[in-house]
C-alpha positions in Angstrom: 0.0 -0.1 0.1 1.4 3.3 -0.9 1.7 6.0 1.7 0.4 9.7 0.9 2.8 11.5 -1.6 3.8 14.2 0.7 3.8 15.3 4.3 2.6 18.8 5.0 3.2 19.0 8.7 3.2 16.8 12.0 3.2 17.6 15.5 4.4 15.1 18.3 3.6 15.9 21.9 5.3 13.9 24.8 4.3 14.3 28.3 5.6 12.0 31.2 3.9 11.8 34.6 4.4 9.2 37.5 2.6 8.7 40.9 4.9 11.0 42.7 5.0 14.1 40.6 4.3 15.4 37.1 6.8 17.2 34.6 6.8 20.9 34.7 7.6 21.2 31.0 6.7 19.5 27.8 8.4 19.4 24.4 6.5 20.0 21.2 8.2 19.1 17.9 6.9 20.3 14.7 8.1 18.9 11.4 7.2 18.9 7.8 8.4 19.1 4.1 7.6 21.9 1.6 8.0 20.6 -1.9 7.8 22.6 -5.2 5.3 19.9 -6.7 3.2 17.2 -5.6 3.2 13.6 -7.0 0.6 10.9 -6.6 1.4 7.1 -6.7 -1.2 4.4 -7.9 -1.3 0.6 -8.3 -3.1 -0.9 -10.9 -5.9 -3.1 -9.5 -5.6 -1.9 -6.0 -3.1 -2.2 -3.3 -3.7 -5.9 -2.4 -1.5 -8.7 -4.1 -3.6 -11.9 -3.4 -2.2 -15.3 -3.5 -5.6 -16.6 -2.9 -6.2 -20.2 -1.4 -3.0 -22.5 -1.0 -3.5 -26.1 -0.2 -1.6 -27.2 3.0 -0.7 -30.2 0.9 1.5 -28.1 -1.4 3.6 -26.8 1.4 6.8 -28.7 1.6 7.3 -30.0 5.3 11.2 -29.8 5.3 11.8 -27.0 2.8 10.7 -23.6 1.8 7.8 -23.3 -0.8 8.3 -20.6 -3.4 5.0 -19.2 -4.8 4.4 -17.9 -8.3 5.7 -14.5 -9.3 3.1 -11.6 -9.3 3.2 -8.6 -11.6 1.6 -5.2 -10.7 1.6 -2.1 -12.9 2.2 1.3 -11.2 2.3 4.9 -12.0 3.7 8.1 -10.4 2.0 11.3 -11.7 3.3 14.7 -10.8 1.8 18.1 -11.4 5.2 19.3 -12.6 8.7 17.8 -13.3 10.0 16.5 -9.9 12.8 14.2 -8.8 11.2 11.5 -6.8 12.5 8.3 -5.2 10.8 5.3 -3.8 11.3 4.3 0.0 10.1 1.1 1.3 9.2 0.4 4.8 8.5 -3.2 6.0 5.6 -3.2 8.7 6.2 -7.0 9.3 10.0 -7.0 9.7 9.9 -9.1 12.8 8.3 -11.8 11.0 11.0 -12.2 8.3 12.4 -15.7 7.6 14.7 -15.9 4.6 14.4 -18.8 2.3 18.2 -19.4 1.9 19.1 -21.4 -1.1 15.9 -20.7 -3.0 15.6 -18.7 -6.1 13.2 -15.7 -5.7 12.7 -13.4 -8.8 15.6 -15.3 -10.6 18.1 -14.5 -7.9 19.4 -16.9 -5.3 18.6 -16.0 -1.7 21.3 -15.8 1.0 21.5 -14.4 4.5 21.8 -10.8 3.2 19.2 -10.9 0.6 16.7 -8.0 1.1 13.3 -9.3 1.7 10.1 -8.4 3.6 8.3 -10.5 6.3 4.9 -12.3 5.4 3.6 -12.0 9.0 3.1 -14.3 12.1 0.8 -17.2 12.7 0.8 -16.9 16.4 4.5 -17.2 17.2 5.4 -18.9 13.8 7.0 -16.9 11.1 4.9 -17.4 7.9 7.6 -16.6 5.3 9.0 -13.8 3.2 8.7 -11.9 -0.2 10.7 -9.6 -2.2 9.8 -6.9 -4.8 11.6 -5.8 -7.8 11.3 -2.7 -9.8 11.2 -3.3 -13.6 10.0 -2.0 -17.0 10.2 1.6 -16.0 9.8 4.5 -18.4 8.9 8.2 -18.0 7.1 10.8 -19.7 5.6 8.9 -22.6 8.1 6.3 -23.0 11.6 7.7 -22.4 13.9 4.7 -21.4 15.8 5.3 -18.1 18.5 3.5 -16.0 17.8 2.5 -12.4 19.6 4.3 -9.5 19.9 3.3 -5.9 21.1 5.1 -2.8 21.8 3.6 0.7 22.5 7.1 2.1 19.4 9.0 1.4 20.3 10.4 -1.9 23.9 11.6 -0.9 25.4 9.2 -3.5 23.9 7.0 -6.2 24.7 3.5 -7.6 23.6 2.0 -10.9 22.5 -1.6 -9.9 21.8 -4.5 -12.1 18.5 -5.0 -10.2 16.5 -2.6 -8.2 14.9 -4.3 -5.2 12.4 -2.3 -3.1 13.5 -3.0 0.5 14.1 -1.1 3.6 17.5 0.7 4.0 17.7 2.2 0.5 15.8 4.4 -2.0 15.3 3.9 -5.6 14.7 6.3 -8.6 15.8 6.6 -12.3 18.2 8.7 -14.3 19.0 9.2 -18.0 20.6 6.4 -19.9 23.6 8.6 -21.0 24.0 10.9 -18.2 25.8 10.5 -14.9 24.2 8.8 -11.9 22.0 11.7 -11.1 18.2 11.4 -10.5 16.0 12.5 -13.5 12.9 14.9 -13.0 9.8 13.5 -14.5 6.3 14.2 -14.7 4.7 10.7 -15.2 6.5 7.3 -14.5 5.2 4.0 -15.5 6.6 0.6 -14.4 6.0 -2.8 -13.0 6.5 -4.3 -9.5 7.5 -7.9 -9.6 6.8 -9.7 -6.3 7.5 -13.3 -5.4 6.8 -14.9 -1.8 8.1 -18.0 -0.2 6.4 -19.9 2.7 8.3 -21.1 5.6 8.9 -24.9 6.2 5.7 -26.8 6.8 7.5 -28.1 9.9 7.6 -24.6 11.3 3.9 -23.9 10.9 0.6 -25.3 12.2 -1.0 -26.4 9.0 -3.9 -28.0 10.7 -5.5 -24.6 10.6 -5.8 -21.8 8.2 -2.6 -19.6 8.0 -3.1 -16.2 6.6 -0.5 -14.4 4.6 -0.1 -10.9 6.2 2.8 -9.1 4.4 2.6 -5.3 4.5 4.9 -2.8 2.9 4.6 0.9 2.8 6.1 2.6 -0.3 6.6 6.1 0.2 7.5 8.9 -2.3 10.7 10.6 -1.2 11.3 13.8 -2.5 14.9 14.7 -3.7 
């Protein structure tokens, strides 16, 4: 599910008291971002990627079970040219279990592979998924290259793949230019997503197990 495109302002209020005394002061923090333009993200078909009903008999008891790949088209529309990156937040990071040794979206998984959690079944970790950015073009079909930053835009890399995962932001640049973000009005692309279920021996498959992954993809104005 996408988050709102921009933050106008937010206020945080903290007040601490105990049974003996109350604090005689309070801190008020006011934050926000003013941007020259506004952008709106949208996923085709809604914000839910549904794997439907999966038979428990199809879950391997002593291995990870890789589910089919899903493709979702998305757009970002701005009211004027803007440099915008995608920032991913995993709301279920505590449930992550990496299917080490499996191939997810054509790449083998190891203990450092960026993935997101599929939620908990009681105290049991259900699995994980990963998201890949692909087939991106801007402003009517202009081809671009992918850019990735692990320091909030201070520097940019040109990766072979762009995984949408916490700890980095992703955007696009011109094919022939340096590794600098490109301003665009409209961006079209595809999210590829693939999930893997934990070993059946780690789950209670005598009852329904509900996949519960949740990622927030924010627009990060550069």
